[in-house]
N, C-alpha and C positions, 0 to 999 in steps of 0.2 A: 638833310632836314627830315627826310622820311624816317631815318633811324632814330633821330631825336624825338620825333612825334610818337613813334611806336613805344620807345622806352618811357616817355612821359606818361603813357597809358598803361605801363606795366606789361607790354607785349614783347615776347622774345622775337629775335630777328635772325634771319639767314641773310648774310651779307658778305661782300668782298672788301669790307673796310673795317676799321677799328671800331669796336663797340664799347671799349672801356671795361672796367671790372667793378664788381661790388666790393663791399667790405670783406667778404670771405674769399676774394680774388676769383670769383666765378664770373665767367663771361655771360651776359644776358642774351646769348644767341649762339649761332654756329657760324664760323668764318669759313669761307671757301675761296680758293684762288680765283682771281679774275679770269674770265674766258675758259673756265674748266667746267664744262657741262656735266661731266661724269661726277665730279666732286659735288656740284650743286644737286644733282640727282640723288647721290648717296646721302647728303645732308637732309634733304627733304624726306627721303625714305625713312631715315632714322627718326626724324621728328614725328612723322606720321605713325610709325610703327611702335614707338616706345613711349608709353604713357608716363613712365618715370622720368624720362628725359624731358618731356613737355612740362611736367611739374617743376623740375629743377630749373629749367629755363625761365618759366614764369616767375618763380621765386627770385631768381637772379635779376630779372628785368624789373621787378617791383623794388628790389633792394637798390639797384642802380638808379632808378627814378628818384629815390630818396636822397641819393648822393649828388645828383646833378643840381647845378644852380638853377634857381627859378628864372622865369622869363624876364622879370623886372631887373634882376641882377645882371643878366646877359645884356639887356638893353642899356643899362648904365655903363657897363664895361665898353660896349661898342660906341656909345655916345662919347665917352672919355677919349677913346682912341681917335675918333673922328675930330673931336675938338683939338686934340694935340696935333693932328696932322694939318689942320688948317692954320696953325700959327706960323 
């Protein structure tokens, strides 16, 4: 949920889970393996030290935000699934 919230606001993410891709197939953040502190440190260092990387990640996050379904669409899908499960 935190990843979705960040992307909804056009914020890039450093995560150990899937982030999706924008239309240009750019990831809106950096992925690191779970429980790999060295990889997390390297990703954060790259993010902090490289203004060009931050610009690209922000642009990809904004693009990804535009491709994600809205909250009302997600709510409708979940409601449909729950209605089908109750039958």
